[in-house]
N, C-alpha and C positions, 0 to 999 in steps of 0.2 A: 322532433327529436329532443329527448331530455338532455339537460346540461348538468354535469356533475362537477362541483368545485372540489378539487382534491387538496388544494392548499390555498389558504387565504390569510393574508395579513393586511395591515393598513396600507402597505405600499406594494404588495406583490400578490398576484393571483394567477393560478393556472386553471384553465378551463379545458375539460375533455368532453367531447361530444360523442355519444354512443348511439348506434342504431339499435332499436329494440329487437329482441330475438335471442336465439340460442348463441349465435356467434356474433362477434363484433365485426361489422363490415367496414366501418370507417372510424378512425380515431384521429382527432386533430387536437393539437395543443397550441394555445396562444400564450406566449411567454411575455412578460413585461420587463422593462428596464430596471436596473438597480438604482434606487434613490437614496441619497443621504448615507446613513450608517448601514443600510441593507447589504452593502458589499462585504461587510465584515462578518456576516452571518455564516459564511461557509468556511470550512477548514480544508486544507489541501495537503497532499503528500509532497514531500520534498525529495527530489532525485538529484544526486550529485552530478554536476555538469561533467565531471571527469568521465563518467560512464558513457557520455556521448562524444567527448572530445579526445580522449586519450586513445592512441592506436591499439593498445592491448585489449580494449573493450569493444572494438568495432564489430567483432563477431558475436558478442553477447546479444541475445535477442531482446527486443523491446519489452516483451512480457517479463523477462527476467529482470530487466532494469526497473520496471514498474514494481515488481514484487520486492526488490531490494528497498525501494522507497517506502513501501508498506511496512517492511520489517524494521527499518530505521524509525518509523513513526511509532511502532509498537515498542521499540527499545526505550523511548522516552517514558512510557508507562512503567516499564520494568524498573527504570531508575527511580521513579517516584515511589514504587512499591518496595524498593530495596532488594530487588532480585539480583543478588551478587553471589558468585560461587566462592569457594574457599580461597581462590587467588584474586578476589576482588574484581572479577570480570563480570560485566553485565551480560545476562542471558535473557532470552525470551522463550516462551513456549508458543509455537506456531505450528500446528499440525497440518497434515495433508488436507484435512477437512477445512481448516481455516483458509488455506490457499485456494481450495476449490470455491469456497464462498466468496472470498475477496475478489477473485478474478473470473468468476463464473466459468470455470473450466472443469474438465473431467479429471479423474484420478491419475491417469497416465500423464497428462499435461502438467499437473501439479507436481508430481514426482520428478518429471524431467526438468522443470524450472528450478527446483531446489538443488538437484544434482548439477545443473548448469552454474548456479551461484557458487556451489562448492568447488567446482572445477576451476573457476576464475579466482578462487580464494576470497570471495566476498562474504561467505559464511562458513562456519564450522558447525556440524551437528554432532552432538554427543548422545549416543543411544543409551538409554537407561534400562531397557529390558522390562520384564514383568508387566507388559502391557501399558507402561507409562510412556507419555509422549517424550520425544527427544528434546533436549535443550538446544536452542539455536543461538550461536554466538555471531552476531554481525561483526565483520572485521573491516579494517582499512589499514593502509600502510602510510604512516605519517611522512616518510621521506622518500618513498619509492615511486610515487606516481606524479612527480612534478607539481602540477597545480593543485593536487588534491589537498595539500595542507591548508590552502586558503578556502577550498570548497567546504571542508569539514569543520571549519571554525564554529559553525552554528550547532555542531553536534557535541560540543564539549560537555563533559560531565562534571558537575560541581560536587 
């Protein structure tokens, strides 16, 4: 069986073994440990703890919470690019297609998740018409969710 190395660095290698033929009959991966600075190679999405701890978010789906973390991550890019509206509010452009790609889901699921976040007041979408994508405004309540003020300190905009 041939062995294909799909990622290889000085301290990390993944090996995938494939059986020859039209279809892959068996795929196995051998993952290595993180050594030294290798643990800093990965970036992560941050999801506010309040979404898991506060009672008003108990019925918010895990997928919607994950999407909110992705939207917050994208918001930091909008800040760097100076994407502010006339009221100095940060917005992002994150289409249904972007949601589908980020979460590997279908169109209906992506639409449902964005509506769910709107229902809980975590985002506001401003439709622009003319085939342009909607502007998405991630939101939070600085005094309304108890522990949220502490959770969102990392999200301050300078």
